[in-house]
DOVEX-560886 format. One record per residue (C-alpha): x, y, z; residue number from 1. Coordinates in Angstrom, 3 decimals. Example, Ala and Ser with C-alpha at 12.3 -4.5 7.8 and 13.67 -1.06 7.14 Angstrom:
BEGIN
u/v/w/nr
12.300/-4.500/7.800/1
13.670/-1.060/7.140/2
***
This chain:
BEGIN
u/v/w/nr
96.107/82.592/208.469/1
94.036/80.520/206.235/2
92.589/83.678/204.912/3
96.061/85.050/204.405/4
97.187/81.922/202.518/5
94.123/82.017/200.326/6
94.881/85.620/199.454/7
98.488/84.804/198.724/8
97.480/81.849/196.575/9
95.051/84.011/194.672/10
97.720/86.644/194.178/11
100.221/83.992/193.077/12
97.681/82.557/190.655/13
97.002/86.029/189.246/14
100.707/86.692/188.780/15
101.186/83.338/187.074/16
98.236/84.018/184.814/17
99.633/87.389/183.897/18
103.038/85.873/183.147/19
101.418/83.273/180.950/20
99.293/85.803/179.065/21
102.150/88.267/178.664/22
104.050/86.163/176.112/23
100.841/85.491/174.232/24
100.147/89.210/173.821/25
103.799/89.806/172.846/26
103.484/87.078/170.214/27
100.257/88.659/168.980/28
102.000/92.024/168.780/29
104.867/90.432/166.848/30
102.504/88.700/164.430/31
100.570/91.911/164.003/32
103.857/93.727/163.272/33
104.899/91.002/160.847/34
101.533/90.993/159.160/35
101.562/94.807/159.031/36
105.041/94.647/157.474/37
103.893/92.019/154.969/38
100.827/94.077/154.227/39
102.984/97.129/153.557/40
105.235/95.049/151.295/41
102.196/93.816/149.364/42
100.864/97.355/149.005/43
104.289/98.527/147.821/44
104.412/95.713/145.260/45
100.922/96.633/144.013/46
101.891/100.298/143.716/47
105.104/99.391/141.838/48
103.112/97.226/139.443/49
100.577/99.997/138.953/50
103.376/102.507/138.314/51
105.114/100.238/135.792/52
101.872/99.641/133.907/53
101.107/103.357/133.841/54
104.643/104.125/132.673/55
104.426/101.510/129.881/56
101.043/102.867/128.820/57
102.465/106.388/128.673/58
105.446/105.215/126.592/59
103.070/103.503/124.151/60
101.020/106.708/123.961/61
104.144/108.744/123.168/62
105.201/106.316/120.417/63
101.715/106.236/118.920/64
101.355/110.030/118.842/65
104.854/110.415/117.366/66
103.958/107.939/114.619/67
100.649/109.729/113.961/68
102.454/113.070/113.796/69
104.936/111.716/111.227/70
102.052/110.340/109.145/71
100.276/113.684/109.390/72
103.334/115.542/108.146/73
103.734/113.079/105.269/74
100.158/113.555/104.100/75
99.463/117.071/105.418/76
99.355/118.525/101.931/77
97.254/115.726/100.469/78
94.220/117.950/99.925/79
96.297/120.643/98.227/80
98.203/118.148/96.082/81
94.957/116.372/95.134/82
93.535/119.715/94.026/83
96.595/120.221/91.785/84
96.219/116.918/89.931/85
93.652/118.240/87.416/86
96.107/121.035/86.608/87
98.751/118.419/85.805/88
96.247/116.739/83.506/89
95.565/120.081/81.804/90
99.290/120.604/81.258/91
99.567/117.164/79.647/92
96.628/117.919/77.323/93
98.013/121.378/76.469/94
101.445/119.994/75.661/95
99.946/117.243/73.505/96
97.811/119.793/71.622/97
100.718/122.192/71.071/98
102.933/119.372/69.827/99
100.144/118.111/67.551/100
99.526/121.549/66.062/101
103.296/122.140/65.796/102
103.558/119.137/63.512/103
101.098/120.789/61.109/104
103.535/123.020/59.227/105
101.610/126.207/58.616/106
104.737/128.366/58.508/107
104.299/129.534/62.103/108
106.480/126.875/63.696/109
108.899/129.282/65.393/110
106.153/130.891/67.512/111
104.724/127.510/68.399/112
108.162/126.229/69.384/113
108.516/129.171/71.784/114
105.047/128.501/73.160/115
105.908/124.818/73.580/116
109.155/125.668/75.398/117
107.329/128.064/77.757/118
104.590/125.572/78.612/119
107.155/122.785/79.084/120
109.187/125.020/81.416/121
106.143/125.814/83.586/122
105.064/122.166/83.500/123
108.497/120.962/84.614/124
108.677/123.497/87.460/125
105.209/122.532/88.644/126
105.994/118.809/88.516/127
109.294/119.273/90.377/128
107.570/121.293/93.119/129
104.987/118.530/93.583/130
107.680/115.849/93.446/131
109.479/117.723/96.238/132
106.318/117.336/98.338/133
106.380/113.555/97.785/134
104.123/113.179/94.723/135
105.045/110.381/92.329/136
103.255/109.134/89.245/137
102.068/105.526/89.151/138
103.631/104.090/86.019/139
100.895/102.529/83.911/140
101.270/101.744/80.216/141
99.317/99.984/77.531/142
99.795/96.225/77.758/143
100.335/96.113/81.540/144
98.354/93.500/83.420/145
95.256/94.924/85.104/146
95.539/94.941/88.912/147
92.389/95.884/90.831/148
94.591/96.952/93.777/149
96.405/99.564/91.652/150
94.069/100.473/88.809/151
90.521/101.695/88.416/152
88.806/100.183/85.389/153
86.319/102.618/83.921/154
85.237/100.328/81.104/155
85.952/97.065/79.308/156
86.130/96.757/75.567/157
86.787/93.793/73.315/158
90.534/93.268/73.128/159
92.011/94.086/69.711/160
94.218/90.990/70.031/161
94.284/87.893/72.226/162
97.436/88.982/74.044/163
95.634/92.127/75.380/164
92.809/90.205/77.084/165
92.750/91.162/80.776/166
95.360/93.819/80.153/167
95.282/97.599/79.980/168
94.374/98.920/76.541/169
94.345/102.656/77.306/170
95.170/104.945/80.235/171
92.457/107.617/80.480/172
93.805/109.382/83.576/173
97.171/108.998/85.305/174
97.403/107.849/88.912/175
99.529/109.392/91.651/176
100.962/108.496/95.050/177
101.802/110.862/97.865/178
104.571/109.098/99.752/179
103.364/105.508/100.001/180
99.661/106.365/99.882/181
97.761/106.286/96.581/182
95.789/109.519/96.300/183
94.420/108.872/92.820/184
94.203/105.537/91.057/185
94.965/105.421/87.335/186
91.766/105.171/85.295/187
92.179/102.568/82.604/188
90.314/100.746/79.836/189
90.672/96.974/80.056/190
90.429/94.435/77.243/191
88.076/91.495/77.651/192
***
């Protein structure tokens, strides 16, 4: 019987050990489930953050490209308009010459008046077409203060009077803007 009691005691001890270890493994399983759930929540939070950052970056990209596209459309014809500026200068010189020679009364004033009207008509049409594309003249006159941001000084000469020192004495070439961008600065002579 002693052997039988020893066996029973051993079996009872084993059962008690199993009962004691069973809750421990259940607790471990619960903590593993909790930690797995927390881990999934953390991963979800990271993915949400990553998605939001990517979405914000994409929105910024869309805004930037839209702004660049608008700027491109505003200045798309800049090269063409810049190439037309010397033609505007030629029109101004032609009109000045026709008006100057029209003042010399040689008896041929009627033909010169017709020529003047024709050149003025073409000049006005050309200017209006360029104005429709956004070209505006930078207003610069004799006596204006010289501004290095707006004007290009090609030379300095002694000022004819004290009030013209540091001011524009002559405008050699007109300046133009296309939209808000200056595409040609006015070339001026400054008094010193």
